[in-house]
N, CA, C and O atoms as CSV, one atom per row, in Angstrom:
chain,resi,resn,atom,element,x,y,z
A,1,MET,N,N,0.854,-1.167,0.000
A,1,MET,CA,C,0.000,0.000,0.000
A,1,MET,C,C,0.898,1.228,0.000
A,1,MET,O,O,1.869,1.293,0.753
A,2,ARG,N,N,0.570,2.209,-0.853
A,2,ARG,CA,C,1.301,3.468,-0.893
A,2,ARG,C,C,0.350,4.608,-0.609
A,2,ARG,O,O,-0.782,4.625,-1.092
A,3,VAL,N,N,0.817,5.560,0.178
A,3,VAL,CA,C,0.006,6.717,0.541
A,3,VAL,C,C,0.812,7.958,0.222
A,3,VAL,O,O,1.948,8.104,0.672
A,4,LEU,N,N,0.219,8.856,-0.560
A,4,LEU,CA,C,0.835,10.144,-0.849
A,4,LEU,C,C,0.120,11.165,0.007
A,4,LEU,O,O,-1.099,11.307,-0.094
A,5,GLU,N,N,0.852,11.881,0.849
A,5,GLU,CA,C,0.237,12.797,1.809
A,5,GLU,C,C,0.807,14.186,1.629
A,5,GLU,O,O,2.024,14.357,1.549
A,6,LEU,N,N,-0.059,15.175,1.564
A,6,LEU,CA,C,0.353,16.566,1.530
A,6,LEU,C,C,0.243,17.101,2.944
A,6,LEU,O,O,-0.845,17.134,3.520
A,7,THR,N,N,1.350,17.513,3.496
A,7,THR,CA,C,1.364,18.086,4.839
A,7,THR,C,C,1.636,19.580,4.732
A,7,THR,O,O,1.862,20.092,3.636
A,8,LEU,N,N,1.616,20.271,5.840
A,8,LEU,CA,C,1.961,21.693,5.818
A,8,LEU,C,C,3.400,21.905,5.375
A,8,LEU,O,O,3.746,22.967,4.858
A,9,ALA,N,N,4.225,20.909,5.574
A,9,ALA,CA,C,5.634,21.039,5.231
A,9,ALA,C,C,5.944,20.619,3.803
A,9,ALA,O,O,6.873,21.149,3.195
A,10,GLY,N,N,5.177,19.670,3.254
A,10,GLY,CA,C,5.503,19.204,1.916
A,10,GLY,C,C,4.726,17.970,1.519
A,10,GLY,O,O,3.656,17.686,2.056
A,11,ILE,N,N,5.283,17.242,0.568
A,11,ILE,CA,C,4.663,16.012,0.079
A,11,ILE,C,C,5.501,14.837,0.551
A,11,ILE,O,O,6.718,14.811,0.366
A,12,VAL,N,N,4.830,13.852,1.171
A,12,VAL,CA,C,5.494,12.682,1.730
A,12,VAL,C,C,4.884,11.436,1.111
A,12,VAL,O,O,3.663,11.340,0.989
A,13,LEU,N,N,5.721,10.479,0.717
A,13,LEU,CA,C,5.256,9.192,0.220
A,13,LEU,C,C,5.567,8.152,1.280
A,13,LEU,O,O,6.718,7.995,1.688
A,14,ALA,N,N,4.526,7.431,1.732
A,14,ALA,CA,C,4.702,6.371,2.726
A,14,ALA,C,C,4.327,5.050,2.088
A,14,ALA,O,O,3.242,4.920,1.523
A,15,THR,N,N,5.205,4.073,2.170
A,15,THR,CA,C,4.948,2.743,1.643
A,15,THR,C,C,4.794,1.807,2.829
A,15,THR,O,O,5.676,1.730,3.686
A,16,ALA,N,N,3.665,1.090,2.880
A,16,ALA,CA,C,3.386,0.197,3.999
A,16,ALA,C,C,3.497,-1.249,3.540
A,16,ALA,O,O,3.006,-1.616,2.472
A,17,THR,N,N,4.139,-2.048,4.350
A,17,THR,CA,C,4.231,-3.478,4.114
A,17,THR,C,C,3.514,-4.178,5.250
A,17,THR,O,O,3.800,-3.913,6.417
A,18,ASN,N,N,2.595,-5.061,4.932
A,18,ASN,CA,C,1.846,-5.784,5.949
A,18,ASN,C,C,2.729,-6.901,6.505
A,18,ASN,O,O,3.105,-7.824,5.781
A,19,ILE,N,N,3.053,-6.812,7.782
A,19,ILE,CA,C,3.912,-7.808,8.420
A,19,ILE,C,C,3.253,-9.178,8.420
A,19,ILE,O,O,3.942,-10.192,8.313
A,20,ALA,N,N,1.919,-9.226,8.539
A,20,ALA,CA,C,1.215,-10.518,8.573
A,20,ALA,C,C,1.462,-11.293,7.292
A,20,ALA,O,O,1.658,-12.507,7.331
A,21,ALA,N,N,1.455,-10.609,6.163
A,21,ALA,CA,C,1.679,-11.295,4.887
A,21,ALA,C,C,3.093,-11.861,4.825
A,21,ALA,O,O,3.309,-12.933,4.261
A,22,LEU,N,N,4.046,-11.152,5.397
A,22,LEU,CA,C,5.426,-11.635,5.388
A,22,LEU,C,C,5.649,-12.757,6.387
A,22,LEU,O,O,6.537,-13.591,6.206
A,23,ALA,N,N,4.835,-12.778,7.451
A,23,ALA,CA,C,5.034,-13.753,8.527
A,23,ALA,C,C,4.251,-15.040,8.332
A,23,ALA,O,O,4.260,-15.903,9.210
A,24,GLY,N,N,3.584,-15.183,7.220
A,24,GLY,CA,C,2.889,-16.435,6.992
A,24,GLY,C,C,1.403,-16.328,6.806
A,24,GLY,O,O,0.709,-17.341,6.884
A,25,GLY,N,N,0.886,-15.158,6.565
A,25,GLY,CA,C,-0.518,-15.036,6.214
A,25,GLY,C,C,-1.387,-14.487,7.312
A,25,GLY,O,O,-0.895,-14.013,8.336
A,26,PRO,N,N,-2.713,-14.553,7.090
A,26,PRO,CA,C,-3.673,-13.993,8.038
A,26,PRO,C,C,-3.575,-14.648,9.413
A,26,PRO,O,O,-3.136,-15.790,9.550
A,27,GLY,N,N,-3.988,-13.905,10.409
A,27,GLY,CA,C,-3.981,-14.436,11.766
A,27,GLY,C,C,-2.669,-14.203,12.489
A,27,GLY,O,O,-2.535,-14.545,13.664
A,28,GLN,N,N,-1.712,-13.629,11.803
A,28,GLN,CA,C,-0.400,-13.393,12.401
A,28,GLN,C,C,-0.246,-11.954,12.895
A,28,GLN,O,O,0.856,-11.537,13.251
A,29,GLY,N,N,-1.336,-11.198,12.920
A,29,GLY,CA,C,-1.264,-9.789,13.326
A,29,GLY,C,C,-1.492,-8.916,12.113
A,29,GLY,O,O,-1.470,-9.387,10.976
A,30,SER,N,N,-1.710,-7.643,12.367
A,30,SER,CA,C,-1.991,-6.759,11.243
A,30,SER,C,C,-1.115,-5.513,11.258
A,30,SER,O,O,-1.480,-4.484,10.690
A,31,ALA,N,N,0.033,-5.607,11.905
A,31,ALA,CA,C,0.921,-4.445,11.974
A,31,ALA,C,C,1.508,-4.151,10.598
A,31,ALA,O,O,1.679,-5.049,9.774
A,32,HIS,N,N,1.811,-2.884,10.369
A,32,HIS,CA,C,2.421,-2.464,9.119
A,32,HIS,C,C,3.775,-1.819,9.415
A,32,HIS,O,O,3.967,-1.184,10.451
A,33,VAL,N,N,4.695,-1.998,8.489
A,33,VAL,CA,C,5.975,-1.317,8.552
A,33,VAL,C,C,5.922,-0.222,7.497
A,33,VAL,O,O,5.581,-0.497,6.347
A,34,PHE,N,N,6.251,1.010,7.861
A,34,PHE,CA,C,6.185,2.124,6.932
A,34,PHE,C,C,7.586,2.611,6.586
A,34,PHE,O,O,8.420,2.835,7.463
A,35,ASP,N,N,7.821,2.769,5.297
A,35,ASP,CA,C,8.999,3.473,4.805
A,35,ASP,C,C,8.497,4.824,4.330
A,35,ASP,O,O,7.572,4.892,3.521
A,36,VAL,N,N,9.095,5.901,4.822
A,36,VAL,CA,C,8.631,7.249,4.507
A,36,VAL,C,C,9.723,8.004,3.774
A,36,VAL,O,O,10.883,7.992,4.185
A,37,ALA,N,N,9.341,8.668,2.676
A,37,ALA,CA,C,10.282,9.486,1.915
A,37,ALA,C,C,9.652,10.857,1.674
A,37,ALA,O,O,8.537,10.953,1.162
A,38,GLU,N,N,10.362,11.899,2.041
A,38,GLU,CA,C,9.875,13.246,1.775
A,38,GLU,C,C,10.214,13.579,0.329
A,38,GLU,O,O,11.385,13.585,-0.050
A,39,LEU,N,N,9.191,13.857,-0.481
A,39,LEU,CA,C,9.392,14.128,-1.895
A,39,LEU,C,C,9.643,15.605,-2.177
A,39,LEU,O,O,10.422,15.946,-3.067
A,40,LEU,N,N,8.991,16.473,-1.428
A,40,LEU,CA,C,9.093,17.907,-1.666
A,40,LEU,C,C,8.713,18.631,-0.391
A,40,LEU,O,O,7.760,18.232,0.278
A,41,ARG,N,N,9.435,19.692,-0.032
A,41,ARG,CA,C,9.105,20.446,1.177
A,41,ARG,C,C,8.901,21.920,0.854
A,41,ARG,O,O,9.309,22.401,-0.203
A,42,GLY,N,N,8.265,22.624,1.780
A,42,GLY,CA,C,8.049,24.060,1.637
A,42,GLY,C,C,6.880,24.425,0.748
A,42,GLY,O,O,6.872,25.503,0.154
A,43,ILE,N,N,5.895,23.553,0.644
A,43,ILE,CA,C,4.734,23.831,-0.208
A,43,ILE,C,C,3.714,24.648,0.577
A,43,ILE,O,O,3.334,24.285,1.690
A,44,ALA,N,N,3.278,25.755,-0.016
A,44,ALA,CA,C,2.257,26.582,0.622
A,44,ALA,C,C,0.863,26.180,0.170
A,44,ALA,O,O,-0.101,26.311,0.924
A,45,ARG,N,N,0.754,25.688,-1.066
A,45,ARG,CA,C,-0.577,25.380,-1.602
A,45,ARG,C,C,-0.479,24.369,-2.734
A,45,ARG,O,O,0.467,24.386,-3.522
A,46,LEU,N,N,-1.465,23.496,-2.802
A,46,LEU,CA,C,-1.603,22.555,-3.903
A,46,LEU,C,C,-3.020,22.706,-4.442
A,46,LEU,O,O,-3.992,22.540,-3.704
A,47,ASP,N,N,-3.137,23.024,-5.737
A,47,ASP,CA,C,-4.450,23.199,-6.359
A,47,ASP,C,C,-4.638,22.159,-7.445
A,47,ASP,O,O,-3.712,21.861,-8.199
A,48,LEU,N,N,-5.836,21.608,-7.524
A,48,LEU,CA,C,-6.221,20.703,-8.598
A,48,LEU,C,C,-7.308,21.384,-9.422
A,48,LEU,O,O,-8.190,22.043,-8.871
A,49,ALA,N,N,-7.243,21.226,-10.734
A,49,ALA,CA,C,-8.287,21.729,-11.626
A,49,ALA,C,C,-8.552,20.664,-12.674
A,49,ALA,O,O,-7.678,19.862,-13.003
A,50,TYR,N,N,-9.758,20.668,-13.188
A,50,TYR,CA,C,-10.209,19.615,-14.097
A,50,TYR,C,C,-10.716,20.245,-15.388
A,50,TYR,O,O,-11.539,21.160,-15.353
A,51,TRP,N,N,-10.222,19.752,-16.544
A,51,TRP,CA,C,-10.654,20.262,-17.850
A,51,TRP,C,C,-11.697,19.328,-18.420
A,51,TRP,O,O,-11.488,18.118,-18.518
A,52,GLY,N,N,-12.811,19.902,-18.788
A,52,GLY,CA,C,-13.855,19.099,-19.401
A,52,GLY,C,C,-15.177,19.807,-19.273
A,52,GLY,O,O,-15.247,20.986,-18.926
A,53,THR,N,N,-16.212,19.074,-19.558
A,53,THR,CA,C,-17.554,19.600,-19.445
A,53,THR,C,C,-18.398,18.622,-18.644
A,53,THR,O,O,-18.267,17.407,-18.791
A,54,THR,N,N,-19.250,19.156,-17.811
A,54,THR,CA,C,-20.115,18.295,-16.998
A,54,THR,C,C,-21.502,18.157,-17.595
A,54,THR,O,O,-22.350,17.441,-17.062
A,55,ALA,N,N,-21.729,18.851,-18.709
A,55,ALA,CA,C,-23.021,18.755,-19.402
A,55,ALA,C,C,-22.771,18.781,-20.909
A,55,ALA,O,O,-21.883,19.499,-21.368
A,56,PRO,N,N,-23.529,18.021,-21.680
A,56,PRO,CA,C,-23.293,17.935,-23.121
A,56,PRO,C,C,-23.388,19.271,-23.859
A,56,PRO,O,O,-22.742,19.438,-24.893
A,57,ASP,N,N,-24.171,20.221,-23.361
A,57,ASP,CA,C,-24.365,21.480,-24.073
A,57,ASP,C,C,-23.465,22.620,-23.594
A,57,ASP,O,O,-23.622,23.750,-24.057
A,58,SER,N,N,-22.537,22.358,-22.690
A,58,SER,CA,C,-21.650,23.411,-22.207
A,58,SER,C,C,-20.229,23.190,-22.748
A,58,SER,O,O,-19.808,22.050,-22.944
A,59,PRO,N,N,-19.492,24.290,-22.988
A,59,PRO,CA,C,-18.127,24.145,-23.501
A,59,PRO,C,C,-17.178,23.648,-22.411
A,59,PRO,O,O,-17.432,23.833,-21.221
A,60,ALA,N,N,-16.093,23.022,-22.828
A,60,ALA,CA,C,-15.079,22.556,-21.881
A,60,ALA,C,C,-14.361,23.759,-21.273
A,60,ALA,O,O,-14.142,24.768,-21.945
A,61,SER,N,N,-13.996,23.641,-19.992
A,61,SER,CA,C,-13.252,24.693,-19.299
A,61,SER,C,C,-12.569,24.077,-18.079
A,61,SER,O,O,-12.833,22.931,-17.716
A,62,TRP,N,N,-11.674,24.868,-17.445
A,62,TRP,CA,C,-11.039,24.426,-16.212
A,62,TRP,C,C,-12.024,24.625,-15.068
A,62,TRP,O,O,-12.595,25.704,-14.910
A,63,LEU,N,N,-12.218,23.579,-14.272
A,63,LEU,CA,C,-13.154,23.619,-13.151
A,63,LEU,C,C,-12.426,23.261,-11.860
A,63,LEU,O,O,-11.549,22.397,-11.858
A,64,ALA,N,N,-12.785,23.919,-10.769
A,64,ALA,CA,C,-12.164,23.647,-9.476
A,64,ALA,C,C,-12.678,22.361,-8.845
A,64,ALA,O,O,-12.016,21.776,-7.987
A,65,GLN,N,N,-13.854,21.922,-9.267
A,65,GLN,CA,C,-14.467,20.704,-8.731
A,65,GLN,C,C,-15.025,19.918,-9.898
A,65,GLN,O,O,-15.554,20.504,-10.843
A,66,TRP,N,N,-14.917,18.595,-9.849
A,66,TRP,CA,C,-15.430,17.759,-10.934
A,66,TRP,C,C,-16.659,16.998,-10.470
A,66,TRP,O,O,-16.594,16.198,-9.537
A,67,ASP,N,N,-17.786,17.257,-11.135
A,67,ASP,CA,C,-19.036,16.593,-10.797
A,67,ASP,C,C,-19.607,15.812,-11.973
A,67,ASP,O,O,-20.745,15.347,-11.915
A,68,GLY,N,N,-18.827,15.665,-13.038
A,68,GLY,CA,C,-19.336,15.014,-14.239
A,68,GLY,C,C,-19.525,13.517,-14.072
A,68,GLY,O,O,-18.939,12.901,-13.182
A,69,PRO,N,N,-20.349,12.938,-14.936
A,69,PRO,CA,C,-20.558,11.489,-14.880
A,69,PRO,C,C,-19.330,10.717,-15.381
A,69,PRO,O,O,-19.118,9.569,-14.991
A,70,ALA,N,N,-18.531,11.342,-16.236
A,70,ALA,CA,C,-17.312,10.715,-16.754
A,70,ALA,C,C,-16.105,11.395,-16.108
A,70,ALA,O,O,-16.247,12.414,-15.433
A,71,ILE,N,N,-14.931,10.830,-16.318
A,71,ILE,CA,C,-13.728,11.462,-15.778
A,71,ILE,C,C,-13.346,12.655,-16.655
A,71,ILE,O,O,-13.724,12.695,-17.826
A,72,PRO,N,N,-12.609,13.622,-16.119
A,72,PRO,CA,C,-12.238,14.794,-16.915
A,72,PRO,C,C,-11.233,14.423,-18.007
A,72,PRO,O,O,-10.552,13.401,-17.931
A,73,GLN,N,N,-11.163,15.277,-19.017
A,73,GLN,CA,C,-10.206,15.059,-20.103
A,73,GLN,C,C,-8.777,15.295,-19.624
A,73,GLN,O,O,-7.858,14.571,-20.006
A,74,LEU,N,N,-8.598,16.323,-18.775
A,74,LEU,CA,C,-7.283,16.683,-18.250
A,74,LEU,C,C,-7.405,17.007,-16.762
A,74,LEU,O,O,-8.472,17.396,-16.287
A,75,VAL,N,N,-6.300,16.842,-16.032
A,75,VAL,CA,C,-6.208,17.245,-14.629
A,75,VAL,C,C,-4.953,18.100,-14.497
A,75,VAL,O,O,-3.870,17.698,-14.923
A,76,ARG,N,N,-5.107,19.289,-13.900
A,76,ARG,CA,C,-3.967,20.193,-13.685
A,76,ARG,C,C,-3.601,20.189,-12.206
A,76,ARG,O,O,-4.461,20.333,-11.337
A,77,ILE,N,N,-2.311,20.021,-11.938
A,77,ILE,CA,C,-1.783,20.061,-10.573
A,77,ILE,C,C,-0.872,21.281,-10.485
A,77,ILE,O,O,0.093,21.397,-11.240
A,78,ARG,N,N,-1.179,22.184,-9.565
A,78,ARG,CA,C,-0.414,23.425,-9.416
A,78,ARG,C,C,0.117,23.506,-7.987
A,78,ARG,O,O,-0.650,23.457,-7.026
A,79,LEU,N,N,1.438,23.630,-7.859
A,79,LEU,CA,C,2.085,23.781,-6.553
A,79,LEU,C,C,2.542,25.218,-6.388
A,79,LEU,O,O,3.086,25.815,-7.317
A,80,THR,N,N,2.320,25.768,-5.212
A,80,THR,CA,C,2.797,27.104,-4.880
A,80,THR,C,C,3.668,26.974,-3.634
A,80,THR,O,O,3.282,26.337,-2.654
A,81,PHE,N,N,4.847,27.588,-3.687
A,81,PHE,CA,C,5.759,27.523,-2.548
A,81,PHE,C,C,5.544,28.714,-1.624
A,81,PHE,O,O,4.901,29.696,-1.994
A,82,ALA,N,N,6.083,28.612,-0.434
A,82,ALA,CA,C,5.932,29.654,0.577
A,82,ALA,C,C,6.483,30.986,0.077
A,82,ALA,O,O,7.393,31.025,-0.751
A,83,LYS,N,N,5.919,32.070,0.590
A,83,LYS,CA,C,6.364,33.406,0.229
A,83,LYS,C,C,7.856,33.548,0.524
A,83,LYS,O,O,8.329,33.149,1.588
A,84,GLY,N,N,8.580,34.112,-0.419
A,84,GLY,CA,C,10.019,34.277,-0.252
A,84,GLY,C,C,10.826,33.111,-0.790
A,84,GLY,O,O,12.043,33.217,-0.934
A,85,ASP,N,N,10.169,32.002,-1.088
A,85,ASP,CA,C,10.846,30.836,-1.662
A,85,ASP,C,C,11.002,31.094,-3.160
A,85,ASP,O,O,10.008,31.323,-3.850
A,86,GLY,N,N,12.212,31.062,-3.664
A,86,GLY,CA,C,12.487,31.393,-5.062
A,86,GLY,C,C,12.127,30.304,-6.066
A,86,GLY,O,O,12.231,30.511,-7.275
A,87,ARG,N,N,11.708,29.149,-5.570
A,87,ARG,CA,C,11.395,28.063,-6.505
A,87,ARG,C,C,10.079,28.314,-7.225
A,87,ARG,O,O,9.151,28.915,-6.685
A,88,HIS,N,N,10.030,27.833,-8.465
A,88,HIS,CA,C,8.800,27.857,-9.258
A,88,HIS,C,C,8.617,26.482,-9.866
A,88,HIS,O,O,9.535,25.939,-10.482
A,89,TRP,N,N,7.445,25.926,-9.695
A,89,TRP,CA,C,7.148,24.604,-10.222
A,89,TRP,C,C,6.122,24.793,-11.330
A,89,TRP,O,O,5.044,25.332,-11.080
A,90,PRO,N,N,6.434,24.360,-12.554
A,90,PRO,CA,C,5.432,24.516,-13.619
A,90,PRO,C,C,4.211,23.634,-13.361
A,90,PRO,O,O,4.300,22.592,-12.710
A,91,ASP,N,N,3.079,24.075,-13.884
A,91,ASP,CA,C,1.867,23.265,-13.765
A,91,ASP,C,C,2.102,21.901,-14.395
A,91,ASP,O,O,2.764,21.789,-15.427
A,92,MET,N,N,1.555,20.867,-13.767
A,92,MET,CA,C,1.583,19.521,-14.334
A,92,MET,C,C,0.187,19.241,-14.858
A,92,MET,O,O,-0.796,19.377,-14.129
A,93,ILE,N,N,0.100,18.852,-16.113
A,93,ILE,CA,C,-1.189,18.543,-16.718
A,93,ILE,C,C,-1.138,17.108,-17.216
A,93,ILE,O,O,-0.272,16.738,-18.009
A,94,VAL,N,N,-2.077,16.313,-16.738
A,94,VAL,CA,C,-2.117,14.893,-17.104
A,94,VAL,C,C,-3.463,14.574,-17.744
A,94,VAL,O,O,-4.488,15.180,-17.434
A,95,ALA,N,N,-3.420,13.598,-18.650
A,95,ALA,CA,C,-4.635,13.147,-19.327
A,95,ALA,C,C,-4.949,11.736,-18.861
A,95,ALA,O,O,-4.202,10.806,-19.165
A,96,PRO,N,N,-6.048,11.560,-18.126
A,96,PRO,CA,C,-6.412,10.204,-17.710
A,96,PRO,C,C,-6.570,9.314,-18.943
A,96,PRO,O,O,-7.205,9.709,-19.920
A,97,GLN,N,N,-5.994,8.121,-18.895
A,97,GLN,CA,C,-5.955,7.240,-20.058
A,97,GLN,C,C,-7.308,6.698,-20.453
A,97,GLN,O,O,-7.517,6.365,-21.619
A,98,SER,N,N,-8.224,6.600,-19.526
A,98,SER,CA,C,-9.508,6.012,-19.866
A,98,SER,C,C,-10.544,7.049,-20.266
A,98,SER,O,O,-11.736,6.746,-20.311
A,99,TRP,N,N,-10.097,8.294,-20.564
A,99,TRP,CA,C,-11.016,9.347,-20.982
A,99,TRP,C,C,-11.659,8.957,-22.302
A,99,TRP,O,O,-11.010,8.397,-23.186
A,100,SER,N,N,-12.938,9.262,-22.420
A,100,SER,CA,C,-13.693,9.014,-23.642
A,100,SER,C,C,-14.423,10.303,-24.001
A,100,SER,O,O,-14.984,10.949,-23.115
A,101,PRO,N,N,-14.433,10.701,-25.289
A,101,PRO,CA,C,-15.099,11.958,-25.651
A,101,PRO,C,C,-16.614,11.895,-25.474
A,101,PRO,O,O,-17.262,12.942,-25.450
A,102,ALA,N,N,-17.184,10.738,-25.352
A,102,ALA,CA,C,-18.636,10.630,-25.170
A,102,ALA,C,C,-19.014,10.877,-23.722
A,102,ALA,O,O,-18.356,10.375,-22.811
A,103,ILE,N,N,-20.059,11.640,-23.506
A,103,ILE,CA,C,-20.530,11.908,-22.137
A,103,ILE,C,C,-21.720,11.037,-21.840
A,103,ILE,O,O,-22.274,11.102,-20.742
């Protein structure tokens, strides 16, 4: 199991291994061992936006919330760093592979 967590400090990836599975299967306990890696620190804000249309008669646009019956055509991930931090991260735009133009 992998968990991506956005904290006030940054983005952390935690990978959990079920000890019971390693020790011989169910009934051996349910403890997990976590390996944690900090991927990015100093993030002030993370914004998600969705490109598409939620109704057949409306044009596609960037939306802050996705309520459509299908998945969006594109997803934009925008990171903003703390004030005074000189780093700039370009927007990441991804296209879900199972997108279909039919609504």
